[in-house]
C-alpha positions as CSV (number, residue, x, y, z in Angstrom):
1,M,138.7,132.5,36.8
2,P,138.0,130.4,39.8
3,S,135.1,127.9,39.8
4,A,132.0,128.5,41.9
5,F,133.2,125.8,44.3
6,G,136.7,127.3,44.4
7,S,135.3,130.7,45.2
8,L,133.1,129.2,48.0
9,V,136.2,127.5,49.5
10,D,138.2,130.7,49.2
11,S,135.6,132.7,51.0
12,F,135.2,130.1,53.7
13,L,139.0,129.8,54.4
14,K,139.5,133.6,54.4
15,E,136.9,134.0,57.1
16,E,138.2,130.9,59.0
17,Y,141.7,132.3,59.0
18,E,140.5,135.7,60.2
19,D,138.6,134.1,63.0
20,S,141.3,131.7,63.9
21,P,144.7,133.2,63.2
22,T,146.4,130.6,65.4
23,L,145.2,127.9,63.0
24,A,146.3,130.0,60.0
25,S,149.8,130.4,61.4
26,S,150.0,126.7,62.2
27,L,149.3,126.1,58.5
28,G,152.3,128.3,57.5
29,L,150.3,131.5,56.7
30,T,152.8,134.0,58.2
31,E,150.5,137.1,57.8
32,Y,148.6,135.8,60.8
33,D,151.6,135.3,63.1
34,E,151.1,138.4,65.2
35,R,147.5,137.7,66.1
36,L,145.6,135.5,68.6
37,D,142.2,134.1,68.4
38,D,139.4,136.0,70.1
39,T,138.0,133.5,72.6
40,S,135.3,135.8,74.1
41,A,131.7,134.7,74.3
42,A,130.7,137.5,71.9
43,A,133.2,136.2,69.3
44,Y,131.9,132.7,69.7
45,E,128.3,133.9,69.1
46,R,129.5,135.9,66.1
47,R,131.3,132.9,64.6
48,Q,128.3,130.6,65.3
49,A,125.9,133.1,63.5
50,S,128.4,133.5,60.6
51,D,128.8,129.7,60.2
52,L,125.0,129.2,60.1
53,E,124.7,132.0,57.5
54,W,127.4,130.3,55.4
55,L,125.7,126.9,55.6
56,R,122.4,128.5,54.6
57,S,124.1,130.1,51.6
58,L,125.2,126.7,50.2
59,P,123.2,125.5,47.2
60,H,120.6,122.8,47.7
61,G,121.0,119.7,45.7
62,P,120.8,118.0,43.4
63,I,123.8,119.9,41.9
64,Q,125.1,119.2,38.5
65,V,128.7,119.9,37.6
66,E,129.8,121.2,34.2
67,G,131.4,118.4,32.2
68,L,129.5,115.6,34.0
69,T,126.3,115.7,32.1
70,D,124.9,112.4,33.4
71,A,125.8,113.0,37.1
72,Q,124.5,114.9,40.1
73,F,125.6,115.5,43.6
74,V,123.4,115.5,46.7
75,H,123.8,115.4,50.5
76,G,121.2,112.8,51.4
77,S,119.3,111.7,48.4
78,P,118.0,113.3,45.2
79,V,114.5,113.2,46.7
80,D,115.4,114.9,50.0
81,E,118.7,116.3,51.2
82,D,118.0,114.9,54.7
83,D,117.1,111.4,53.7
84,Y,119.4,108.5,54.8
85,L,120.1,106.0,52.1
86,V,121.3,103.0,54.2
87,S,119.5,100.0,52.8
88,L,118.4,99.0,49.3
89,R,114.8,99.6,50.4
90,D,115.8,103.3,51.0
91,A,117.5,103.6,47.7
92,V,115.0,102.1,45.3
93,A,112.7,105.2,44.9
94,P,115.7,107.6,44.4
95,L,117.2,105.3,41.9
96,L,114.0,104.9,39.9
97,L,113.1,108.7,40.1
98,S,116.5,110.0,39.2
99,S,116.8,111.7,35.8
100,V,120.6,110.9,35.6
101,A,122.6,107.7,35.7
102,L,125.0,108.7,38.6
103,T,124.1,110.3,41.9
104,F,127.0,110.9,44.3
105,F,125.7,111.2,47.9
106,G,127.0,111.3,51.5
107,H,125.1,111.8,54.7
108,T,125.3,108.2,56.0
109,H,129.1,108.0,55.8
110,L,128.7,104.4,54.5
111,Q,131.1,103.7,51.7
112,G,129.6,101.9,48.7
113,G,126.4,102.3,46.8
114,F,123.3,101.0,45.1
115,S,122.4,100.2,41.5
116,A,119.3,99.6,39.4
117,H,118.7,98.3,35.9
118,N,115.2,97.5,34.7
119,D,113.6,95.6,37.6
120,V,116.9,94.5,39.3
121,S,118.5,96.5,42.0
122,D,121.6,95.8,44.1
123,V,123.8,97.0,46.9
124,F,127.6,97.1,46.8
125,R,130.2,97.8,49.3
126,P,134.0,97.6,48.9
127,S,135.4,94.2,50.0
128,Y,138.7,95.1,51.6
129,R,140.9,92.1,52.4
130,T,142.8,93.6,55.3
131,V,142.0,95.6,58.5
132,G,143.6,99.0,58.8
133,Q,145.8,98.8,55.7
134,A,145.5,101.0,52.7
135,E,143.3,99.4,50.0
136,S,141.3,100.2,46.9
137,C,138.4,98.5,45.2
138,Q,137.4,99.2,41.6
139,F,133.8,99.2,40.5
140,P,133.4,99.5,36.7
141,L,130.0,101.2,36.1
142,K,127.9,99.8,33.3
143,E,126.0,101.8,30.7
144,G,122.2,101.9,31.2
145,V,122.5,101.3,34.9
146,R,121.6,103.9,37.5
147,Y,123.9,104.3,40.5
148,L,123.8,106.0,43.9
149,L,127.5,106.2,45.0
150,N,128.8,107.2,48.5
151,P,132.5,107.9,48.9
152,G,132.4,107.2,52.7
153,S,133.9,109.4,55.4
154,V,137.3,110.7,56.5
155,G,137.3,110.9,60.2
156,Q,133.7,109.8,61.0
157,P,133.1,106.4,59.6
158,R,129.9,104.7,60.6
159,D,130.6,101.3,59.2
160,G,132.9,99.9,61.8
161,D,136.0,100.4,59.6
162,W,138.2,103.2,61.0
163,R,140.1,103.8,57.8
164,A,139.6,107.1,56.1
165,A,137.2,106.3,53.3
166,F,137.0,108.2,50.1
167,A,136.4,107.5,46.4
168,L,137.6,108.6,43.0
169,Y,135.5,108.6,39.8
170,D,137.1,108.2,36.4
171,S,134.5,109.7,34.1
172,D,136.3,108.7,30.9
173,D,136.4,105.0,31.8
174,R,133.4,105.1,34.1
175,I,135.2,103.5,37.0
176,W,134.4,104.2,40.7
177,V,137.4,103.5,43.0
178,S,136.6,103.1,46.7
179,N,139.6,103.7,48.9
180,G,140.3,103.0,52.5
181,M,143.5,104.6,54.0
182,T,145.1,104.4,57.4
183,F,143.6,107.0,59.7
184,Y,145.1,107.8,63.0
185,T,142.0,107.9,65.2
186,A,143.9,108.2,68.5
187,K,145.5,111.4,67.2
188,L,142.2,112.8,66.3
189,V,140.7,112.0,69.7
190,R,143.6,113.6,71.5
191,A,143.4,116.7,69.3
192,V,139.6,117.1,69.9
193,K,140.0,116.7,73.7
């Protein structure tokens, strides 16, 4: 049985491939080879309305995932999905108000995070040694400390580092691994133009 997330992805991709058979064919899905995209104004408006409906159907955070009992996932912050957590000052209230030790968030596209224990709070960012090369930084997470963790962004970094930023979390060993991988920005810019 697919997970709720898997079902969400499946429904999104099914509709995306129906609306953009050229994309589906380019990905090797041969059942779309005989069709072209509808580029009419009416089709554009229909897709736009459908995309908004799909976005509205997404669950609001915080979201908890089965198997990660002491973690939650949010877009902006556990207090408000639209909040930007950029500085330690922004993060203190969400850290103190959170009912779980780990909150994974995005929104700012800034890789790294914040921590709080008793009356001490801190900020941490990966300290990569190179520019543009693939690197990883490990952050062992301590028991009894609350964390707000941001994996960063693939394709839209806002920290001046154009690598694709993402993170992995090892829940068994409580290790957060920030990664920066080579990202071909020029290719993306050409594709978007």
